[in-house]
C-alpha positions in Angstrom: -9.3 -5.3 -51.5 -12.3 -3.0 -50.9 -11.7 0.3 -53.0 -11.3 3.5 -51.0 -14.0 5.9 -51.8 -14.5 9.7 -51.6 -12.9 11.8 -48.7 -14.8 12.5 -45.5 -16.6 15.9 -45.5 -17.0 16.2 -41.7 -19.8 16.1 -39.2 -23.3 16.8 -40.6 -26.7 17.0 -38.8 -28.2 13.8 -37.3 -30.8 13.9 -40.0 -28.4 14.5 -42.7 -25.9 12.0 -44.1 -23.9 9.8 -41.9 -20.5 11.2 -43.1 -18.3 12.3 -40.2 -20.1 10.3 -37.6 -18.5 7.7 -35.2 -18.8 4.3 -37.1 -19.3 1.4 -34.7 -18.4 -1.8 -36.7 -19.1 -5.4 -35.8 -18.9 -8.7 -37.6 -18.9 -12.4 -37.3 -16.3 -15.1 -38.4 -17.4 -15.0 -42.0 -16.0 -11.5 -42.4 -12.7 -12.3 -40.6 -10.5 -12.7 -43.7 -11.6 -9.1 -45.0 -12.0 -7.2 -41.7 -8.9 -4.9 -42.4 -10.2 -4.0 -45.8 -13.7 -3.2 -44.5 -12.3 -1.0 -41.6 -10.1 0.9 -44.1 -13.1 1.6 -46.3 -15.2 2.7 -43.4 -12.4 4.9 -42.1 -13.1 7.2 -45.2 -16.4 8.2 -43.6 -15.6 8.7 -40.0 -13.8 7.5 -36.9 -14.3 3.7 -36.7 -14.7 1.8 -33.5 -14.6 -1.9 -33.8 -17.2 -3.6 -31.4 -16.4 -7.4 -31.8 -15.3 -9.7 -29.2 -12.3 -11.7 -30.7 -13.1 -14.5 -28.3 -16.7 -14.6 -29.5 -17.0 -14.1 -33.2 -20.7 -14.5 -33.3 -23.3 -12.3 -35.0 -25.5 -11.9 -31.8 -22.5 -10.7 -29.6 -21.4 -8.2 -32.3 -24.9 -7.0 -32.9 -25.5 -6.5 -29.1 -22.1 -4.6 -28.7 -22.6 -2.3 -31.7 -26.3 -1.5 -31.0 -25.7 -0.6 -27.3 -23.1 1.8 -28.5 -25.2 3.3 -31.3 -28.1 4.0 -29.0 -26.0 5.6 -26.4 -24.5 8.2 -29.0 -26.8 10.1 -31.3 -23.6 11.0 -33.3 -23.0 7.2 -34.1 -23.9 4.9 -36.9 -23.6 1.2 -36.9 -22.3 -1.3 -39.5 -22.8 -5.0 -38.9 -21.8 -8.0 -41.2 -22.6 -11.6 -41.2 -23.0 -14.2 -43.9 -26.4 -13.2 -45.1 -27.0 -10.0 -43.2 -30.2 -11.5 -41.8 -29.1 -12.6 -38.3 -27.6 -9.2 -37.4 -30.5 -7.2 -38.9 -33.0 -9.3 -36.7 -30.9 -9.0 -33.6 -30.1 -5.1 -34.1 -33.8 -4.3 -34.3 -34.5 -5.8 -31.0 -32.8 -2.7 -29.6 -34.9 0.5 -29.0 -33.6 3.5 -30.8 -31.9 1.3 -33.5 -33.3 1.2 -36.9 -31.3 -1.5 -38.8 -31.6 -2.1 -42.6 -30.3 -5.2 -44.3 -29.1 -3.9 -47.7 -28.3 -6.1 -50.6 -28.2 -3.4 -53.3 -27.4 0.4 -53.6 -31.0 1.0 -54.1 -31.7 -0.7 -50.8 -29.3 1.6 -48.9 -30.5 4.7 -50.6 -34.2 3.9 -49.6 -33.1 3.0 -46.0 -31.6 6.4 -45.6 -34.1 8.5 -47.7 -37.3 7.0 -46.4 -36.4 5.4 -43.0 -33.4 7.2 -41.6 -31.7 3.9 -40.8 -28.7 4.2 -38.4 -27.4 0.7 -38.7 -26.3 -0.9 -41.9 -26.5 -4.7 -42.1 -24.2 -6.2 -44.8 -24.2 -9.7 -46.3 -20.7 -11.0 -46.6 -21.9 -13.2 -49.4 -22.7 -10.2 -51.5 -19.0 -9.6 -51.9 -16.6 -6.9 -51.1 -17.2 -4.7 -54.2 -21.0 -4.6 -53.9 -20.8 -4.1 -50.2 -18.4 -1.0 -50.8 -21.0 0.6 -53.1 -23.8 -0.1 -50.7 -21.9 1.3 -47.8 -21.0 4.4 -49.8 -24.7 4.9 -50.5 -25.8 4.5 -47.1 -23.2 6.9 -45.5 -23.7 9.7 -48.1 -27.6 9.5 -48.6 -29.3 12.0 -46.4 -32.7 11.4 -44.8 -35.1 13.5 -46.8 -37.6 14.2 -44.0 -40.5 13.0 -46.3 -41.7 10.4 -44.0 -41.2 11.9 -40.6 -44.7 10.7 -39.7 -43.7 7.2 -40.3 -40.5 7.6 -38.1 -42.6 8.9 -35.3 -44.8 5.8 -35.7 -41.9 3.5 -35.3 -40.8 5.2 -32.1 -44.3 5.0 -30.8 -44.2 1.2 -31.5 -41.0 1.2 -29.3 -42.8 3.0 -26.5 -46.0 0.7 -26.6 -44.0 -2.5 -26.8 -41.4 -1.8 -24.1 -40.8 -4.5 -21.6 -42.2 -7.3 -23.8 -45.4 -5.6 -24.7 -46.2 -4.2 -21.2 -45.9 -0.4 -20.6 -43.2 0.4 -18.0 -45.6 2.5 -15.9 -43.0 4.6 -14.2 -40.2 4.3 -16.8 -39.7 7.6 -18.7 -38.5 7.5 -22.3 -36.0 10.2 -21.8 -34.2 12.1 -18.9 -32.7 15.4 -18.5 -31.5 17.5 -15.5 -33.7 20.4 -16.5 -36.3 21.4 -19.1 -33.7 23.7 -20.6 -31.8 20.7 -21.8 -34.5 19.4 -23.9 -33.7 20.7 -27.2 -35.8 21.2 -30.3 -34.0 18.5 -32.3 -34.5 16.0 -29.4 -38.2 16.5 -30.0 -38.4 17.1 -33.6 -36.6 14.0 -34.5 -39.2 12.0 -32.4 -42.0 13.5 -34.2 -43.1 15.6 -31.3 -45.1 18.9 -32.1 -46.5 19.5 -28.6 -45.3 19.6 -24.9 -47.5 19.1 -21.9 -45.4 20.5 -19.1 -45.7 20.0 -15.4 -45.5 23.2 -13.2 -44.1 22.6 -9.8 -40.6 21.1 -9.8 -40.4 21.2 -13.5 -40.9 24.8 -14.8 -40.5 26.5 -11.2 -39.7 25.2 -7.8 -42.5 24.1 -5.6 -42.7 27.3 -3.7 -41.3 29.6 -6.3 -43.4 32.1 -8.3 -40.8 33.7 -10.6 -40.0 32.0 -13.8 -36.2 31.7 -14.7 -35.2 33.5 -17.8 -33.8 30.3 -19.1 -37.1 28.6 -18.9 -38.9 31.5 -20.7 -36.2 31.1 -23.5 -36.8 27.5 -23.6 -40.5 27.8 -24.0 -40.0 30.6 -26.6 -37.5 28.4 -28.6 -40.1 25.6 -28.7 -42.8 27.9 -29.8 -40.6 29.4 -32.5 -40.0 25.8 -33.9 -43.7 25.2 -34.1 -43.9 23.1 -31.0 -46.9 24.0 -28.8 -46.6 24.1 -25.0 -49.4 23.8 -22.5 -49.0 23.5 -18.6 -50.7 20.6 -17.1 -50.6 20.8 -13.4 -52.2 19.1 -10.4 -52.2 22.4 -8.6 -55.0 24.9 -8.6 -55.6 27.8 -11.0 -54.4 30.4 -8.5 -51.1 28.7 -8.5 -50.9 27.8 -12.2 -52.3 30.9 -13.9 -49.6 33.4 -13.0 -46.9 31.2 -14.3 -48.8 30.5 -17.5 -49.4 34.1 -18.1 -45.7 35.0 -17.5 -44.7 32.3 -20.2 -47.8 33.1 -22.5 -48.9 29.6 -22.6 -52.4 27.9 -21.9 -52.9 25.7 -18.9 -54.9 23.0 -17.3 -55.3 23.1 -13.6 -56.5 20.3 -11.2 -55.3 17.8 -13.8 -55.3 15.0 -11.4 -52.4 13.1 -13.0 -51.8 10.3 -13.5 -55.5 10.0 -14.5 -56.2 10.9 -18.1 -58.8 13.6 -17.7 -56.4 16.6 -17.3 -53.8 15.2 -19.9 -56.7 14.8 -22.4 -57.7 18.4 -21.7 -54.1 19.4 -22.5 -54.3 17.5 -25.7 -57.4 19.4 -26.7 -55.8 22.7 -25.9 -52.9 21.8 -28.1 -55.1 20.4 -30.7 -52.5 17.6 -31.4 -52.9 13.8 -31.2 -51.2 12.0 -28.2 -48.8 10.4 -30.7 -47.3 13.8 -31.4 -47.0 15.1 -27.8 -44.4 14.7 -25.0 -45.2 15.0 -21.3 -42.3 16.7 -19.2 -42.3 16.5 -15.5 -40.3 15.7 -12.4 -42.4 13.0 -10.7 -42.8 9.3 -11.7 -46.2 8.7 -10.1 -47.9 11.5 -11.7 -46.1 12.7 -14.8 -44.4 9.7 -16.1 -47.2 7.3 -15.1 -49.8 9.8 -16.5 -47.9 10.1 -19.8 -47.6 6.4 -20.1 -51.2 5.9 -19.6 -52.0 8.3 -22.4 -49.2 6.9 -24.7 -47.2 10.1 -24.8 -43.5 10.4 -25.0 -42.4 10.8 -21.3 -39.5 13.0 -20.2 -38.4 13.1 -16.7 -36.4 16.1 -15.3 -34.9 16.6 -11.9 -36.8 18.8 -9.4 -35.8 22.4 -9.8 -35.7 23.0 -6.0 -35.1 20.9 -2.9 -37.7 22.9 -1.1 -40.7 20.6 -2.0 -44.2 20.1 -0.7 -44.7 17.5 2.1 -46.7 15.1 -0.2 -43.8 15.3 -2.8 -41.1 14.6 -0.2 -43.1 11.6 1.0 -43.3 10.1 -2.5 -39.6 10.6 -3.4 -38.1 7.5 -1.4 -40.7 5.2 -3.2 -39.9 6.7 -6.6 -36.2 6.0 -6.0 -37.1 2.5 -5.0 -39.1 1.7 -8.1 -36.6 3.5 -10.2 -33.7 1.6 -9.0 -32.3 4.6 -7.1 -32.1 6.8 -10.1 -35.1 9.1 -9.5 -34.1 12.5 -8.0 -34.9 13.3 -4.4 
């Protein structure tokens, strides 16, 4: 029987150890005789959810089910097992947001966590229950040290660049939120983002609004306090943009002509940050998301702050919904 290890210490930060997280477990037929023992061991570290179809005990099926669950929940970690660990690791790493590591030793597990912040552990059943118990313990208890954050950001950039089989999804945002206030510092920091280019109309204020909500001011202040620079990049003219930028005490680029790169490149120069480290936040697919994609920024789509929109914006909304499968806000 796999030995029971140390007691669970509760939920920790996403970039800390994996102890206390929801553990999504999947396996193939080779682990079947020992499944109960593995589940019991994993239960020491958090709540275990088994994601294996009993009618289809295959490594591909289990990898798909586990990885879909892991990337939907930032508080989840995956564990996959097949005979060699190779099949599940290859399959798992096809999923964006999943960083799977095949570990054959305790040192492998420690490095996968310390350096790479892996969120899916792939075990080889052939390694034996005792060794896998030690590997699992190291994987769950070892925190990410933050020493290679630039490398993690690089991996996430690969995901963005190679989305849809190597073609950029021109109007597909990387992330979606209802409002800018919901975009927290951890969301940006864990993706290596140190700068934000923010659209103005519909994003920070309503299209015909001039007053900045206190919650938006607090959001900008929070980013700035965390070392994340903010610059407004708007297609509107300076007469419209300057007062809001002054109220938020941030620089701005007017007449940006998004989705063309000229205005976005100007914003990057203002922030003095490379495109790899910057997110573009906006409420429109054809200007903000497409422009961010063209410049290889992280793209974040928010819902428009007001239903009172300009005529041009209202004319574009039905087409946005069409290309976005009905998801884009109106």
